C-alpha positions in Angstrom: 17.0 -18.1 26.1 13.5 -16.8 26.3 10.6 -19.1 25.4 9.9 -18.8 21.7 7.4 -16.0 20.9 5.7 -16.8 17.6 4.2 -14.3 15.1 0.6 -15.5 15.8 0.4 -18.7 17.8 -2.8 -20.8 18.2 -4.7 -19.9 21.4 -7.2 -22.4 22.6 -10.4 -21.4 24.5 -10.6 -24.3 26.8 -13.7 -26.1 25.3 -12.0 -27.6 22.3 -11.2 -31.0 23.8 -14.7 -31.3 25.3 -16.3 -30.7 21.9 -13.9 -33.1 20.2 -14.7 -35.8 22.7 -18.4 -35.3 21.8 -17.5 -35.8 18.1 -15.6 -39.0 19.0 -18.6 -40.3 21.0 -20.8 -39.7 18.0 -18.3 -41.4 15.7 -18.9 -38.6 13.1 -15.2 -38.1 12.5 -15.3 -37.5 8.7 -16.6 -34.5 6.9 -20.1 -33.4 7.9 -21.7 -33.8 11.3 -23.3 -31.8 14.1 -20.3 -29.5 14.7 -19.9 -28.6 11.0 -23.5 -27.3 11.2 -22.8 -25.5 14.5 -19.6 -23.9 13.2 -21.4 -22.6 10.1 -24.2 -21.3 12.2 -21.8 -19.5 14.6 -20.2 -17.7 11.6 -23.6 -16.7 10.3 -24.7 -15.4 13.6 -21.5 -13.5 14.3 -21.1 -11.9 10.8 -24.8 -11.6 10.1 -24.3 -13.4 6.7 -27.2 -15.5 5.5 -25.3 -18.6 4.4 -22.0 -20.2 5.3 -20.1 -23.3 4.1 -17.2 -24.9 6.1 -14.4 -26.1 3.9 -10.8 -27.4 4.2 -9.1 -24.0 3.8 -9.5 -20.4 2.6 -8.0 -21.1 -0.8 -10.6 -23.8 -1.4 -13.3 -21.3 -0.5 -12.0 -18.8 -3.1 -11.7 -21.6 -5.6 -15.4 -22.6 -5.1 -16.5 -18.9 -5.4 -14.7 -18.6 -8.7 -16.2 -21.9 -10.0 -19.7 -20.9 -8.9 -19.3 -17.5 -10.7 -18.4 -19.4 -13.8 -14.9 -17.9 -14.0 -12.9 -20.0 -16.5 -10.2 -20.2 -19.1 -9.3 -16.8 -20.6 -11.3 -14.7 -18.1 -9.5 -11.8 -16.4 -9.8 -11.7 -12.6 -8.6 -8.6 -10.7 -6.8 -9.1 -7.4 -4.9 -7.2 -4.7 -1.2 -7.4 -5.5 -0.2 -6.8 -1.9 -1.3 -10.2 -0.5 -0.5 -13.8 0.3 -0.4 -16.1 -2.8 -3.3 -18.2 -1.4 -5.5 -15.3 -2.4 -4.8 -15.7 -6.1 -3.8 -19.3 -6.7 -7.4 -20.3 -7.4 -7.4 -17.9 -10.4 -4.8 -20.2 -12.0 -6.8 -23.3 -10.9 -9.6 -22.0 -13.1 -7.3 -21.2 -16.1 -8.1 -17.5 -15.7 -5.7 -14.5 -15.9 -4.8 -12.6 -12.8 -4.7 -8.8 -13.1 -3.1 -7.1 -10.1 -4.1 -3.7 -8.6 -1.8 -1.8 -6.2 -2.4 -0.5 -2.7 -3.1 2.9 -1.4 -1.1 4.6 1.4 -4.3 5.3 3.4 -5.0 1.7 4.1 -2.1 -0.4 2.5 -5.0 -2.3 0.9 -6.2 -2.3 -2.7 -6.6 1.3 -4.1 -10.2 2.1 -5.1 -8.7 4.9 -7.3 -6.5 2.5 -9.2 -9.3 -0.1 -9.4 -11.6 2.5 -11.0 -8.9 3.7 -13.4 -8.3 0.2 -14.6 -11.9 -0.6 -15.1 -12.5 2.6 -17.0 -9.6 2.1 -19.3 -9.4 -1.7 -19.9 -10.5 -3.2 -23.2 -11.6 -6.5 -21.7 -13.9 -6.4 -18.7 -12.7 -8.6 -15.8 -15.1 -11.2 -14.5 -14.4 -10.7 -10.8 -12.2 -9.0 -8.2 -10.6 -10.7 -5.2 -9.9 -8.0 -2.7 -7.8 -8.8 0.4 -8.4 -7.2 3.8 -4.7 -7.2 4.7 -3.4 -8.2 8.1 -6.9 -8.0 9.5 -7.5 -4.3 8.5 -10.4 -3.1 6.3 -9.9 -2.1 2.7 -12.0 0.8 1.4 -14.7 -1.8 0.9 -17.7 0.4 0.3 -16.0 2.3 -2.5 -14.7 -0.9 -3.9 -18.1 -2.6 -3.8 -19.7 0.4 -5.5 -17.0 0.4 -8.3 -17.5 -3.3 -8.9 -21.3 -2.9 -9.1 -21.0 0.0 -11.5 -18.8 -2.0 -13.9 -20.6 -5.3 -13.5 -17.7 -7.1 -11.8 -18.3 -9.8 -9.2 -16.7 -9.1 -5.8 -15.0 -11.8 -3.7 -13.7 -10.6 -0.3 -10.6 -12.4 1.0 -11.3 -11.8 4.7 -9.0 -14.7 5.6 -7.0 -12.5 8.0 -9.9 -10.2 9.1 -12.5 -12.2 10.9 -13.9 -9.7 13.5 -13.0 -6.6 11.5 -15.9 -4.2 10.6 -16.6 -1.2 8.5 -19.4 1.0 9.8 -20.3 -2.0 12.0 -20.7 -4.4 9.1 -18.3 -7.3 9.0 -15.6 -7.8 6.3 -16.6 -10.7 4.1 -20.2 -9.5 3.9 -20.0 -6.6 1.4 -19.3 -8.7 -1.7 -20.9 -11.5 -3.6 -18.8 -13.9 -1.6 -16.6 -13.7 1.5 -13.9 -16.0 2.6 -12.4 -16.7 6.1 -9.4 -18.8 7.0 -8.8 -20.8 10.2 -5.2 -21.7 9.5 -2.9 -22.3 12.5 -1.8 -18.7 12.6 -5.1 -16.9 12.2 -7.0 -15.0 14.9 -9.1 -18.2 15.3 -7.8 -21.6 14.2 -9.2 -25.1 13.5 -5.6 -26.1 12.6 -6.7 -25.9 9.0 -10.0 -24.8 7.6 -11.9 -22.1 5.8 -15.4 -20.7 5.4 -17.3 -19.4 2.3 -20.1 -17.0 3.0 -22.7 -15.3 0.8 -26.2 -13.9 1.1 -27.0 -15.8 -2.1 -28.4 -19.2 -1.0 -28.4 -20.7 -4.5 -24.7 -19.9 -4.9 -23.7 -21.5 -1.5 -25.8 -24.6 -2.4 -23.9 -24.8 -5.7 -20.6 -24.4 -3.8 -21.6 -27.2 -1.4 -22.4 -29.4 -4.4 -19.0 -28.8 -5.9 -17.3 -29.3 -2.5 -18.7 -32.8 -2.1 -17.5 -34.3 -5.4 -20.5 -32.9 -7.4 -22.6 -36.0 -6.6 -26.0 -36.0 -8.3 -29.0 -36.9 -6.1 -29.2 -40.6 -6.8 -28.7 -43.6 -4.5 -25.6 -44.6 -6.6 -22.7 -42.2 -7.4 -23.8 -40.3 -10.5 -21.7 -37.4 -11.8 -22.5 -34.9 -14.5 -19.8 -32.3 -13.4 -16.5 -32.6 -11.6 -16.2 -31.6 -8.0 -13.7 -31.5 -5.1 -13.2 -33.1 -1.7 -13.3 -29.7 0.1 -15.7 -30.1 3.1 -14.4 -29.6 6.6 -14.2 -32.5 9.0 -16.5 -32.6 12.1 -13.4 -32.8 14.3 -12.0 -29.6 13.1 -15.4 -27.9 13.2 -15.6 -28.8 16.9 -12.5 -26.8 17.5 -14.0 -24.0 15.5 -17.1 -23.9 17.6 -15.0 -23.5 20.7 -12.9 -20.9 19.1 -15.9 -18.8 18.1 -16.9 -18.6 21.7 -13.9 -16.2 22.3 -13.7 -14.3 19.0 -14.4 -10.9 20.6 -11.8 -11.5 23.3 -9.2 -12.4 20.7 -10.0 -9.2 18.6 -9.7 -7.0 21.7 -6.4 -8.7 22.7 -5.0 -8.2 19.2 -5.9 -4.6 19.3 -4.5 -4.2 22.8 -1.2 -5.7 21.6 -1.1 -3.1 18.8 -1.7 -0.3 21.3 1.2 -1.6 23.5 3.5 -1.5 20.5 2.3 2.0 19.5 2.8 3.3 23.0 6.2 1.7 23.5 7.5 3.0 20.1 5.7 6.3 20.0 9.0 8.3 20.2 10.7 6.4 17.4 10.0 8.7 14.5 11.4 6.2 11.9 8.5 3.8 12.5 5.1 4.1 10.9 2.3 1.6 11.7 -0.3 0.2 9.4 -3.1 2.7 9.4 -6.8 2.0 10.2 -9.5 3.2 7.8 -11.8 5.8 9.3 -15.1 4.3 10.6 -13.6 0.8 10.7 -12.4 -1.6 13.3 -9.6 -3.9 12.2 -8.8 -7.0 14.1 -5.0 -6.1 14.1 -4.3 -9.8 13.3 -0.6 -8.9 12.9 0.9 -5.6 14.0 2.7 -4.3 10.9 5.1 -1.4 10.6 7.6 0.2 8.2 11.1 1.6 8.9 12.2 4.7 7.1 15.9 4.2 7.1 16.7 0.8 8.5 16.5 -2.5 6.6 14.1 -4.9 8.2 16.7 -7.7 8.0 18.5 -6.1 10.9 15.4 -6.1 13.0 14.6 -9.7 12.2 18.1 -10.8 13.1 18.0 -8.9 16.4 14.6 -10.4 17.3 15.7 -13.9 16.5 18.6 -13.4 19.0 15.9 -13.1 21.7 13.9 -16.0 20.3 11.1 -13.8 18.8 9.6 -14.5 15.4 8.9 -11.7 12.9 8.3 -11.6 9.1 8.6 -9.2 6.2 5.5 -7.8 4.7 4.1 -9.7 1.7 6.1 -9.5 -1.5 3.6 -8.1 -4.1 2.2 -10.7 -6.5 3.2 -8.6 -9.5 6.8 -9.0 -8.4 6.6 -12.8 -8.2 8.3 -14.8 -11.0 5.2 -17.0 -11.2 3.2 -14.0 -12.4 5.8 -12.5 -14.6 3.5 -12.1 -17.6 0.5 -10.9 -15.7 -1.1 -7.5 -16.2 -0.9 -5.1 -13.3 -1.7 -1.5 -12.5 0.8 -0.3 -9.9 2.2 3.0 -8.6 5.0 1.7 -6.3 3.1 1.7 -3.0 3.2 -2.1 -2.4 6.8 -2.3 -3.5 7.7 0.4 -1.0 5.8 -1.4 1.8 7.6 -4.7 1.0 10.9 -3.0 1.0 10.5 -1.2 4.3 7.9 -3.3 6.2 7.8 -5.9 9.0 5.2 -7.8 10.9 6.1 -8.3 14.6 4.9 -11.0 17.1 1.2 -10.5 17.8 0.1 -13.8 19.5 -2.9 -13.3 21.8 -1.0 -15.2 24.5 1.6 -12.4 24.8 1.9 -10.1 27.8 2.8 -6.4 27.9 6.2 -7.4 29.2 6.8 -9.4 26.0 5.9 -6.4 23.9 8.2 -4.1 25.9 11.1 -6.6 25.5 10.5 -6.7 21.7 10.3 -2.9 21.5 13.5 -2.5 23.5 15.2 -4.8 21.0 13.9 -2.8 18.1 14.9 0.5 19.6 18.4 -0.8 20.5 18.9 -2.0 16.9 17.7 1.3 15.4 20.1 3.2 17.7 
């Protein structure tokens, strides 16, 4: 049996242990410390955002953004339907109502056309939009940002999967009022668990920091006028993040190379279509995603498991989830089609071209 090839395995840079040792020497193990500051600065310098806040995960970052924007009970919040549930759970945390918008075929991400249609026709103006840059690939973010600005809707970019992706050279996560990155174990960079909230609005980030540290008022004793959360990242995990950020461009280039290997190896298989890349953008190709015209993805998953390779169906749209059975949605069938026909294949940056060829040969054999 081949050694297990995971969908997107952690890939250390080599400096993680050295920085962790420095954290232990300082005895700043708990949240806050030198490496939390360094990690936030590394994200600011890389993405050219003005402010960054390191937190426990991406969902916490979205939650803080909604809280700072005063989203609450009864408010409507728009969201990509074709996404992971972590993108939208925080809407429920705030007692708000999710409203789902479908994807377009040009990007597989949220459709600006459907977004504009909904905002032009809805009776109740939504408070915010959470748009996901799916599988590390850019949504039509300039159009989406313009539409949100026109209708007075706050924009939160869920760039959890897309650190390193750019549109016209500008990083995803920096077009909206807030941006969110994730450092979960399977992301392009990992701190084992963690997230980052970014914004050019200093006051908002300071408010998010206040909420993320139990909303403690500035007294010697513990004084609280508002409720908060224990959401700050630990210094130990931030040390891992600092080391990971040293190789971010290498990881992006390797992810993109893996995609090109798949595309080259499967170029003659007409049944397969790969996730497209928006013109003038550079996705990070976090996961190589494809659809099959006539073959159920279950057959491919089974064949890949037989050679010890992990794969996964594309996200089941949120408007199809029982949890959101009563939620409003504007859909045209695009995300449902992608879920029905789509698959993510192994895209770990530790993979070799031989690994990709082996996977492609299994796919081709199954299709034939």
